[in-house]
C-alpha positions, 0 to 999 in steps of 0.5 A: 298588954295594951287595953283600950275601949276604942273599937277601931284600935286594931284597925288603926294599928293595922293602918299604922303598920302598913305605913304611908301609902305610895305617892301617885306615880301616874304622870298627869296628862293634859285634858285628863281629869281622872286616871280611873273612874269607878262607877258604883260606890258600894262595897266593891267600888270602895274596895277598888278605891282602897286597892288603887290607893295601895298601888300608888294610883292617884286621881281616882274618882268614885261616882254613884247615882244614888242620892246619898250613902243610905240609898247607894247599893242594895243593902238598905234599898232593894235587898230584902234578905235578913242575912247575907247568902254567903258564908260569914268568913269569906274574904271580902273588901279587907283585901288581905288585911284582916283588921279591916274585915267584917269579923274584926269590925264585929268582934271589936264592937260585940265580942269574939263570942258574939261573932261565933254565935252568928251563922251568917252576916245580918244584912243591915250589919253588913251595910253598917260595916261598909259605911264604917269601911268607907269612913275609916279608910276615907273613901270619898264617893260622889253621890248624885253623879250619874253616868249618862254616856261614855264617849271614846276620845283620842287616848282617854274616855269622855264621860257625860255625867249628870251631877246633881241634875246638871250635865257635865263632862269629865275625862278618864283613862280607865273605867271600872263598872262596879255597879251591881246586877243591872250594870250591863243589862237590866231587870228581866220582866217576863213578857206575860207581865209586860203587857199589864199596867205598870201600877199592877206589878214591880220587879224585885229591883224596884223600891216596892212600897210593901205597906201598900200591899197590906190586905192584898192578894199578891203573886210572886213569879220566880223561885230564886232567893230574891223572889222568896225574900220579896214574898217574905216581906209582903207577908210580914207587911200584912198581905192577905195572901201570897202565892209564889209561882215557880216554873221548876218542879221542885225547890231543891238545894243543889250544889250547882255552883261550887266555885265559891268554896272550891279553891282549885276551881276558884283560883283557876277558873278563868283559864278554863277553855271556853267549852268548860266555862260555857257548860258550867254557866249553861248547867247553872241556868238549867237547874236555876238558883235556889234560895237559902233555907232561912228564906224558905223558913221565912215564908212557910211560917205563914199559913197564907203563903202558897207555893205553886210548882211547875206553874209558869203563867200562860197569860195575864190581863188587867180586869177592874184594876186587878190581875187575872192570870192563867196558870196551867189550867187554873185562873187566879186573881191578884191585886199585885204581882212581883217579878223575882225573875232576875236580870238580863245581860246585854251591853247593847241595851245599855245607853251609856255604852251606845257609842260603841256597844256594837264593837264589844265581843259577846260570847256568841261572837267567840264560842259556838256551843253544842246544839243541846247547850244553846242559850240565847240569854247567855250568848249576850254576855260580854266575852271578857279578858283576863282583867275583866276588860271588854274585848273587840269583836273585830281586832283593831276596831275599838282599842279603847275597850281594853280600858273599860273593866267590868266588875258586875254580874256580866262577868258570870260566864267568863269567870264562873261567879256572880261577879261583884258579890263578896266571893269575887273580890279576893280573886278579881280585884287584885287582877284588875288593879294589877292590869290597870297599873300595868297599862298606865305604867307602860303607856307612860314608860318614856316619862317613867324612864326619864324619872328613874334615870335622870341625873337631876336628882339631889344625891343622898350624900356626897364624897365627904361622907367617906373621904377619910376612909379612902386608902392612901398608899403609905410613903414607905411602900412607894416603889422607887 
């Protein structure tokens, strides 16, 4: 039995046994820089880069607007939970190769027993694992590269970028948006806060200076996990008081979204009729997302944490650099407010899509829900195809939309999961990569056909290899 102190030994062996990756089979096209551009260099973007390499698709670039790896994604910036909210054993970026999984990585560094002892993955360790994944698999991310605008061209897409602050233009045949919660929308700021000076409030998507809240009275609006996480950090940073306001009447743990752990639903959800997919998304919105138990335990451990149920803010105004809020029949004063109110999804609000957003089919264009299930926010989600591609509102009006694949939460109504999270990786990345492979192959079939039928290929051997074995009729058997 081989023993080693190299924690990457198992991963190296898996890589060796995989053998060499296929050569790039996609023919070059004049004027096209990339076959695929992945927007977002965190976990999902890295997994896409690995999957495309395994599929033999070359000229793939991964771009990220962040300054560097430490600032990319959410894990070391805007995410504030102590542990991931998903079960520790969900398949993720390893894409079926267990030696590249978090479990294998963690056990190689700490032990099998140490992995068994954790209930969920610590957030900072998840960030460390993703960094290892990128480095081990040599996935190159171009940081400080921001996508400003996508411009449709003849048979490719023109990308207007800012690279280290300098405008530049590159071209690509396919785009994958693996850019997280704000990828096809933005942070939702409640109107009651929007009229206040920006110095008095922040959204959980912002990089908040929690040390500045020491000794301050802080309000948190929202009752999902991000709201409780922000409240926890504020309390741990020394806030004088933290009040969390929820519109709902209870913070109950409800099994509202069973897609993650229900194999039949997970595998077949995208084939459900529109009415079923809409109902599940609507039902989830009605009940609302709930925080995990440890997020609640984190805040209730502080006696200066106060939870307000059935307490939507009616009004808020600035007074002497403080917030005066009307909540039901009560008046409160705060030094700062944090909106843990989630995100909106609407492709028409994204500047990089401005050239063609009006062509993108939204759910309101394809499905009319019953009157008691109407939801204006869900109606602006894009109605995605089976490989997460944008679809045309009017057939034939924008055929290039099929070359833009959306792997972020904008796919929730179409696919039943918070797309881009760990649970969506195993099912959806292979589907998207498979479609990209299909589209690139079929588009250049004439060139591929010439390659595989050409006679201008050196043979593996010539006739001399079997010449001595050729049967020759003996002379005695010859017919006279």
